[in-house]
C-alpha positions as CSV (number, residue, x, y, z in Angstrom):
1,M,-21.9,48.9,-67.9
2,R,-19.8,49.0,-64.7
3,V,-22.2,48.7,-61.7
4,L,-21.8,48.7,-57.9
5,V,-24.5,46.8,-56.0
6,T,-25.1,47.1,-52.2
7,G,-27.1,44.3,-50.5
8,A,-25.9,41.9,-53.2
9,T,-26.0,38.9,-50.8
10,G,-29.7,39.4,-50.0
11,F,-32.8,38.2,-51.7
12,L,-33.3,41.0,-54.3
13,G,-29.6,41.9,-54.6
14,S,-28.5,38.4,-55.4
15,H,-31.1,38.1,-58.2
16,L,-30.0,41.5,-59.5
17,V,-26.3,40.5,-59.5
18,K,-26.9,37.4,-61.5
19,A,-29.1,39.2,-64.0
20,L,-26.5,41.9,-64.5
21,L,-23.8,39.4,-65.1
22,A,-26.0,37.5,-67.6
23,E,-26.4,40.8,-69.5
24,G,-22.6,41.2,-69.6
25,H,-22.3,44.0,-67.1
26,E,-19.2,44.4,-64.9
27,V,-20.3,44.0,-61.3
28,Y,-18.8,45.1,-58.0
29,I,-20.4,44.5,-54.6
30,L,-20.1,46.1,-51.2
31,K,-21.0,43.8,-48.4
32,R,-20.3,43.1,-44.7
33,K,-17.5,40.7,-43.7
34,T,-20.1,38.5,-42.0
35,S,-22.5,38.4,-45.0
36,D,-23.8,35.0,-46.0
37,C,-22.7,34.7,-49.7
38,S,-24.5,31.4,-50.4
39,R,-27.0,33.0,-52.7
40,L,-24.1,34.2,-54.9
41,A,-22.0,31.0,-54.7
42,T,-22.3,30.2,-58.4
43,V,-21.1,33.7,-59.5
44,L,-18.7,34.9,-56.8
45,H,-15.8,34.3,-59.1
46,E,-17.2,36.7,-61.6
47,I,-17.5,39.7,-59.2
48,E,-15.2,41.9,-57.2
49,C,-16.2,42.1,-53.5
50,F,-15.4,44.9,-51.0
51,D,-16.1,44.4,-47.3
52,L,-17.5,47.4,-45.5
53,E,-15.4,46.8,-42.4
54,H,-12.1,46.8,-44.4
55,V,-12.7,49.5,-47.0
56,E,-12.8,53.3,-47.0
57,I,-15.8,54.2,-49.3
58,E,-14.2,57.0,-51.3
59,G,-11.0,54.9,-51.7
60,M,-13.1,52.0,-52.9
61,F,-14.6,54.3,-55.7
62,R,-11.1,55.4,-56.7
63,D,-9.9,51.7,-56.8
64,I,-12.8,50.6,-58.9
65,G,-12.6,53.6,-61.3
66,P,-15.4,55.2,-63.2
67,L,-18.8,53.5,-62.6
68,D,-22.0,53.8,-64.6
69,A,-24.3,53.2,-61.8
70,V,-24.8,52.3,-58.1
71,I,-27.8,50.0,-57.3
72,H,-28.6,50.2,-53.6
73,T,-30.6,47.3,-52.2
74,A,-29.0,46.9,-48.8
75,T,-31.4,47.5,-45.8
76,S,-32.0,46.6,-42.2
77,Y,-35.6,45.9,-41.3
78,A,-34.7,46.0,-37.6
79,R,-36.8,42.9,-36.9
80,N,-34.4,41.4,-34.4
81,Q,-34.4,44.2,-31.8
82,E,-31.5,46.1,-33.4
83,S,-31.0,49.5,-31.8
84,Y,-32.3,52.5,-33.6
85,H,-28.6,53.6,-33.8
86,A,-27.7,50.4,-35.7
87,T,-30.7,50.8,-38.0
88,L,-29.7,54.4,-38.7
89,E,-26.1,53.3,-39.5
90,A,-27.3,50.6,-41.9
91,N,-30.1,52.6,-43.7
92,V,-28.8,56.1,-43.7
93,S,-25.1,56.5,-42.7
94,M,-23.7,53.7,-44.9
95,P,-25.7,54.5,-48.0
96,L,-25.1,58.2,-47.6
97,Q,-21.4,57.5,-47.7
98,V,-21.9,55.5,-50.8
99,L,-24.0,58.2,-52.4
100,E,-21.5,60.9,-51.6
101,G,-18.7,58.8,-52.9
102,A,-20.6,58.2,-56.1
103,I,-21.2,61.9,-56.6
104,R,-17.5,62.8,-55.9
105,C,-16.4,60.2,-58.4
106,G,-18.8,61.4,-61.1
107,T,-21.1,58.3,-61.1
108,P,-24.1,59.4,-63.2
109,L,-26.8,57.2,-61.7
110,F,-27.9,56.0,-58.2
111,M,-30.8,53.5,-58.1
112,N,-32.4,53.3,-54.6
113,T,-34.7,50.5,-53.3
114,D,-37.7,51.8,-51.4
115,T,-40.8,50.2,-50.1
116,F,-44.6,50.6,-50.7
117,S,-45.3,50.6,-47.0
118,N,-43.4,53.9,-46.6
119,T,-46.5,55.6,-48.0
120,A,-48.7,54.3,-45.2
121,Q,-49.0,55.8,-41.7
122,G,-50.5,52.6,-40.5
123,I,-47.6,50.4,-41.5
124,F,-45.3,53.1,-40.2
125,Q,-46.3,52.2,-36.7
126,R,-44.6,48.9,-37.1
127,L,-40.9,48.6,-37.9
128,V,-40.7,52.3,-37.0
129,G,-36.9,52.5,-37.3
130,Y,-36.9,50.9,-40.7
131,H,-39.5,53.3,-42.1
132,L,-38.1,56.4,-40.5
133,T,-34.6,55.7,-41.8
134,K,-35.8,54.8,-45.3
135,R,-37.6,58.1,-45.5
136,H,-34.6,59.9,-44.1
137,F,-32.2,58.5,-46.7
138,L,-34.7,59.3,-49.5
139,E,-34.7,63.0,-48.5
140,W,-30.9,63.0,-48.6
141,G,-31.0,61.4,-52.0
142,K,-33.3,64.1,-53.4
143,H,-31.2,66.9,-51.9
144,L,-27.8,65.7,-53.0
145,A,-29.0,64.8,-56.5
146,A,-30.4,68.3,-56.9
147,Q,-26.9,69.7,-56.0
148,S,-25.0,67.5,-58.4
149,S,-25.1,65.9,-61.8
150,L,-26.1,62.5,-60.4
151,R,-29.6,61.2,-61.2
152,F,-31.3,59.6,-58.2
153,V,-33.9,57.0,-59.2
154,N,-36.2,55.7,-56.4
155,L,-37.9,52.3,-56.9
156,K,-40.8,51.7,-54.6
157,L,-41.3,48.0,-54.5
158,E,-44.6,46.4,-53.6
159,H,-44.8,42.9,-51.9
160,L,-41.7,41.2,-53.4
161,Y,-41.6,37.4,-53.5
162,G,-39.8,34.5,-55.2
163,P,-37.1,31.8,-54.8
164,A,-34.3,32.4,-52.3
165,D,-36.3,34.7,-50.1
166,S,-35.8,34.8,-46.4
167,P,-37.8,31.9,-44.7
168,E,-39.4,34.2,-42.1
169,K,-41.1,36.3,-44.8
170,F,-44.9,35.9,-45.3
171,I,-45.1,33.9,-48.5
172,P,-42.3,31.5,-47.6
173,Y,-43.9,30.9,-44.2
174,I,-47.3,30.2,-45.7
175,V,-45.7,27.8,-48.3
176,R,-43.7,26.0,-45.7
177,T,-46.6,25.6,-43.3
178,C,-48.8,24.2,-46.1
179,L,-46.2,21.8,-47.5
180,E,-45.4,20.4,-44.1
181,N,-49.2,19.9,-43.6
182,Q,-49.0,21.5,-40.2
183,P,-52.4,21.0,-38.5
184,D,-53.5,24.7,-38.2
185,L,-52.6,28.0,-39.7
186,Y,-54.0,31.0,-37.8
187,L,-54.6,34.2,-39.8
188,T,-56.3,37.5,-39.8
189,P,-59.5,37.8,-41.9
190,G,-57.2,38.3,-44.9
191,E,-59.1,41.1,-46.6
192,Q,-55.9,43.2,-47.0
193,M,-55.2,43.8,-50.7
194,R,-51.6,43.6,-51.8
195,D,-49.7,43.9,-55.1
196,F,-47.5,40.8,-55.2
197,I,-44.6,41.1,-57.6
198,H,-42.2,38.2,-58.5
199,V,-38.5,39.0,-58.1
200,R,-38.0,38.2,-61.8
201,D,-40.3,41.0,-62.8
202,A,-38.7,43.4,-60.3
203,V,-35.2,42.7,-61.6
204,D,-36.5,43.3,-65.2
205,A,-37.6,46.7,-64.0
206,Y,-34.2,47.6,-62.6
207,L,-32.4,46.4,-65.7
208,L,-34.8,48.3,-68.0
209,L,-34.4,51.6,-66.1
210,L,-30.6,51.0,-66.0
211,R,-30.6,50.7,-69.8
212,Q,-32.9,53.7,-70.2
213,S,-31.3,55.9,-67.6
214,K,-29.8,58.4,-70.1
215,L,-33.4,59.4,-70.9
216,F,-33.9,60.7,-67.4
217,T,-33.5,64.5,-67.4
218,A,-34.6,65.3,-63.8
219,S,-32.3,64.9,-60.8
220,F,-34.9,62.8,-59.1
221,C,-37.5,60.4,-60.4
222,E,-39.6,57.6,-58.8
223,F,-41.2,54.4,-60.1
224,Q,-43.7,52.2,-58.3
225,V,-42.7,48.5,-59.0
226,G,-45.5,46.0,-58.8
227,S,-47.6,43.7,-60.9
228,G,-50.4,46.3,-61.2
229,V,-52.9,43.7,-59.8
230,A,-54.2,43.7,-56.2
231,T,-54.9,40.3,-54.6
232,S,-56.3,39.7,-51.1
233,I,-54.2,37.9,-48.5
234,K,-57.0,35.4,-48.2
235,S,-57.0,34.6,-51.9
236,L,-53.2,34.2,-51.9
237,V,-53.2,31.8,-48.9
238,R,-56.0,29.8,-50.5
239,E,-54.1,29.5,-53.7
240,V,-51.0,28.3,-51.9
241,H,-53.1,25.8,-50.0
242,R,-54.6,24.5,-53.2
243,L,-51.3,24.3,-55.2
244,T,-49.6,22.4,-52.4
245,E,-52.6,20.1,-51.9
246,S,-52.2,20.8,-48.2
247,A,-54.1,19.3,-45.3
248,T,-53.5,22.3,-43.1
249,T,-56.7,23.9,-41.7
250,L,-56.9,27.6,-42.5
251,H,-58.3,29.7,-39.7
252,F,-59.1,33.1,-41.2
253,G,-60.2,35.6,-38.6
254,A,-58.4,33.8,-35.7
255,L,-56.0,36.7,-35.4
256,P,-56.9,40.5,-35.3
257,Y,-55.6,42.9,-37.8
258,P,-52.5,44.7,-36.6
259,S,-53.1,48.2,-35.3
260,Q,-53.8,50.6,-38.2
261,E,-53.2,47.9,-40.8
262,M,-52.8,49.0,-44.4
263,M,-55.8,47.5,-46.2
264,H,-55.0,48.3,-49.8
265,S,-51.8,48.7,-51.8
266,L,-51.5,48.7,-55.6
267,A,-48.7,50.0,-57.7
268,D,-49.3,52.5,-60.5
269,V,-47.1,50.8,-63.1
270,E,-48.1,53.1,-66.0
271,P,-44.8,55.1,-65.8
272,L,-42.8,51.8,-66.1
273,R,-44.9,50.6,-69.0
274,R,-44.1,53.8,-70.9
275,Y,-40.5,52.7,-70.8
276,G,-41.5,49.3,-72.2
277,W,-41.8,47.2,-69.0
278,R,-44.5,44.6,-68.5
279,S,-45.1,42.1,-65.6
280,Q,-44.4,38.7,-67.1
281,V,-45.0,36.4,-64.1
282,P,-48.6,35.7,-63.2
283,L,-49.2,35.1,-59.5
284,R,-49.9,31.3,-59.8
285,E,-46.7,30.8,-61.8
286,G,-44.7,32.8,-59.3
287,L,-46.1,30.9,-56.4
288,L,-45.1,27.7,-58.0
289,T,-41.5,28.8,-58.2
290,V,-41.5,29.3,-54.4
291,I,-43.4,26.0,-53.8
292,E,-41.0,23.9,-55.9
293,E,-38.0,25.5,-54.1
294,H,-39.4,24.6,-50.7
295,R,-40.5,21.2,-51.8
296,S,-37.0,20.4,-52.9
297,R,-35.6,21.5,-49.6
298,I,-38.0,19.3,-47.7
299,S,-37.2,16.3,-49.9
300,A,-33.5,16.9,-49.4
301,K,-33.8,16.6,-45.6
């Protein structure tokens, strides 16, 4: 298939691009001129890149020619005090241009990356620009798909983790703290339940739905993407602590829960299973992939 990927230089997007290439797909990516392409260094010669600042979206679609799918993974979390206007541009205006271009050029499938936290009013109080704009684009996707022949598939990801993730994310932070044997790690009581899904399993879900996309008859459908197992934050941190043989002292309860914290999240993966998908990476095995990556980085210093 011929596939355009947005957010290809990011954590999920880079894993997707490599998996698509490994399956023999023809891959195009839309990125920013300033994007860090290091995650794609080994495969950049196999893909055609378009810089958002130098390309007109509809012209890009004409230049590429007929596509089988767009996989949209680009997002702004607005964690660095970006303005709401900038977040709106990244999470609504840009993907909306891509979606409209795909429709005008007859692309049959648009796969959108969404988040489990968008179902929770509590989480919505944090990263408000991120959650508002993700919801806003989803509504545009539903509306435009209903007015066209394009099928809009929404993938609601649970807590994604794995190698090459951003260092400020929760699991990389915990792993790094434990590996470095920092004296103390201050945490909430850790009773929140989360569905941790390894990036390898998430990518398998995208590829499966891409292969099965001709079976979708509705203009819009949605899949929750998780392991189907809920694990407490406390259990996860203790497992990382054990696997790293860390001397760090864990202080559960030293920090309060964030206001209106989501205490339980678990994906309903039965719809995915009906298409033949199964989670293949147990949490312990997945954590070890992150630990080994960070251990190698520390050793290389």
